[in-house]
N, C-alpha and C positions, 0 to 999 in steps of 0.2 A: 221767712214765712211767705213773702210775696213771690219768691222764686218757685216755691213748692206749689202755690196756687196757680201760677202761670204754667208750670209744667203739667199739672193735672188737667188744666183747661185745654192745653195743646193735645194731650193724649186723648181726652174725650172728643175733641174735634176730629182728630184723625180716626178715632174709632167710629164716629158718626159717618164720616165719609166712606170708610170701608164697609160699614153696615149697609149704607144705601146702595153701594155698588153690588154687594152680595144679594141684597133683596131684589134688585132689578135684573139679576143675571138669569138668562135663559139659554141653556146649552143648545147648540145647533143640532138639528136632527139629521142633517146630511152635511158632507164636507163642502166647504166653499170651493170655488173654481181653482184657486191656487193650491190648496191642500189636496184636492182631487188630482191635480196634475202631478204633484209630488208623489202621491201614493201609486199612481199608475205608471209613471215613467222613470222613477229614480233608479230602479235596478237596470233598466235598459240604457239610460243616459249616463249614469255615473258608475255603475258596476259595484255599488256598495250594498252589502246585505243589511246593514244598519241604516234605515232610512233617516233617522234623526241625525246621524253623523253626516250623511250626504247633504242634508239641509243646512246644518250648522257651518260646515267648512267649505261649501261650494255655492249653493244657491244664495245663502245668507252669509257669505264669507266676510263681508265688510263688517257685519255685526260682531262676529268673533274677533276680528282685528281690533274693533273698538273695546271689547271686553278685556282683551289682553293689555291694551293700552291703559285702561282704567286701573287694572291691577298693578301695572308697572308704576303708575303715578302714585297710587296709594302706598306702595312699598317705599318709593322714593321719599315721599313726604314724611312717613314714619321714621325713616332713617335720618332725615335731616333734623327732625324734632329731637330724636334721641341723641344725636351728635351735639346739639346745642345744650341738652340737659347734662351731658358729661362735663361741660365746663364749670357747672355749678354744683357738681357732686361733692360729697364729703369724703370721709375716709372709707376705704373698702370694708365691706361687711364680711364677717366670718361666715363661710358656707357650711351647711350641715353635711356631714360625711355621707357619701352615697353607699347604700347597702350592697353587699356582695351579690344578692339575688338580682338586683336591677342591673348592676354592671355586667354580670355574666349573661343575663338574658339579652341585654342590648347587643353584645358581641355576636350572639347566635341569631337574633331576630332581624337586626338591621340589614344584613345582606339579602335576606328573603323579602323584606319589605321593599327594598330598592328594586329587586327583580320583579316583584309583583307590580310595582308602578310602571316599569318598562313594559311588562306584558300588557297592562291595561291600555296604554296609549298606542302600542304597536298594533294591537288587535281591535282598535276602536272602530274600524270599518266593518268588523264582523260581529262583534258582540257589544253589549252595553258597556259604556265607558268611553274613554277618549283622552284628549290632552289635559283638560282641566282635572279630571279625576286622577289620572296617572301622576300628574305633577303634584297633586295634593298628597298622594300616597308617598311619593318620594320625600316630600317635606315632612311627613309624619316620621319617616325614618331618621331624618335630620333632628327632629325634636327628641326622639328616643336617645340619640347619641348625646345630645346636650343634657338631657336628664341624667344619663349615666355618668357624664363627665362635665359638670357645670363650668369648669375652667377651660374647656376645650375652645379653641379659636379656629374658625374656618378662614380660608384665604378669601377676603372680600374681592381681591383683584381677579382671582380665578372665577368666582361666582359671577362677577360683573361681566367678565369676558364671555362666559358661557351664555349668560342671558342676552348679551348684545349680539353674539354670533347667531343664536337661535332666532332672535327677533329680526335681524337683517335677512337671514335666509328665508324666514317666513314671508316677509314682504317680497323677496326675490321670487319665490314660488308664485306669489300672486301676480307679479309682473309677467312672468313666463306664461301664466294662464291667460293673461290679457292679450299678450302679443301672439302666442302660438295657437290658442284655442278660442279666443274671442270673448272671454269673460274673466273677471277678477277671481282668482283662486279656482279657476276651472281646471279640474284634474285631468282632462282628456288630452293633454299634451303628452302624457305617458300612456302606455297601453293599459286599457281597462282590465284586461285579463279575464279569468273565469270567475263568475260570481261565487262567492263563498270561499275562495282560495286565499291563502295568506298574502301572496303577491298578486293583489287585484285592486280594483277601485282606483286605478291610476295613481295620482299623486296624493291621495287622501292619507295613506299611511305615513308618507313623508311629512305632510302638513301636521298631522296629529303628533308625530314624534317631535317636531320642532316646538309645537305648542306645549307638549308635556315637559320638555327640557326648559323652556322659558318660564313656565309657571312654577316648576319645581325650584329653579334657581331663584326666582323672585321671592317665593315663600321661605326658602331656606335662608336667604339674606335677611329677610324680616325677622325670622326666629333667632338668627345669630346676633343681630343688633339688639334684640330684646334681652337675650341672654347676657351679652357683654354689659349692657346698661344695668342689669340686675345685680351684677357683681360690685357696682360702685356704691 
């Protein structure tokens, strides 16, 4: 009873804080100097048709690196917790047979889902989307495979290697930007190209491809760990 009261009190306090912030919020009528610079100079400086992309992976590249790190730490902690839980697990539970519709649908849809994920992060500098969105789509394909075949086991070594290589390469691109172009994750050490073309925006397509592979590997590893723990 006490826990419920404390939980309710905490929720009400948080609700009051958010309500006060919302009540005092006044939208800006004009862009602030930083946002105005982004809007006026992104296409010329970065060569990306998607301004949000340019801001996320170049001007504010350190923020994106921190977000990827937080996701990696979260996936690692969940994996460690599930690994400890396996030691205290009882007998394996019988799994419900998978229907033919799900199994057949997974075989047809999974390749298209993976291809869509790759398309989203490769074209992140041109259209809405990017590394996090594309990686999440790839992870959804992994989830579909696990639903269609609950006893399927992925190679954790391969997933870890992919995640590590993508992460190291991502940091390496940032170092190249710092050394060759003067800013962390500065894409201009590669040709900016023609605005709106697939091979444009300097290193941004490379950066987003690495982020997409890293995010997809981390979420796939998390889903795989959860699936294997559910079998126990």
